[in-house]
N, C-alpha and C positions, 0 to 999 in steps of 0.2 A: 375505635380500634384500641385494643389494649397493647401493652408492651410486647407480649408474646406473639401477637399477630403481626406487629411491626417487624419483629426479628425474623419471623417466618417469611414475610414478603421480601425483606432485604436479602435473606439467604437465597431465596428462589431467584431473585434478580442477579445476585452474585454468580449463580450457576449459569444463567443465560448469557451473561456478558462474554465469557470465553467462547461460547457457541457462536455468537455473532461474529466474533473476531475470526474464527475458523472459517465461517461462510464467506466473509469478505476476502480472506486470504485465498480461498479456493477460486473465487470468481476472478481475482486478480491474476492468479496463476494460469487459469484457462485463457484469459485475455492475452497475457503475455505469450503463451504458446501459439495461439492462433495468429497473432500479429507477427511473431518471429517466423512462423512458417510462410506467411504471405510475403514477408520481406526476403526470405531466402529464395523463394520462387521467382522474385523479380530480378535477381542477379546481383553481381558484385558492385556495380556502379551505384545502385540504391543503397547497398550495405554501407559503403563509405560515408555517404551523406548522413545516413541515419545514425551511425556511430558517432560521427562528429557532433550531430545535434544533441544526442543523448549525453555525450561526454561534457559538452558545454553546459547543459542543463544541470548535470550533477555538480560541476564545479561552481556554477552560479548559486545553486541552492546551499552548498557548503559555505560559500562566502557570505551569503545573506544570513544564515543561521549563526555564523561566527560573529558577525557584526551585531546581531540582536543580542547575543549572550554577553558581549562585552559592554553593552550600554547599561 
């Protein structure tokens, strides 16, 4: 492979990377919408527990990432 072929392959892969990020983002969005719909159909008692669980997960992730950055 010469230098121009290598550059062409790198450019092509550079174009594909954002496409995969969009696909992953769309799949995450669909998953979130479906799970939120199911949670809303189950009622307010399940919503409170789910919000508490998600909130604590977010706070925990923030604390862990802060601790890793300071080390």
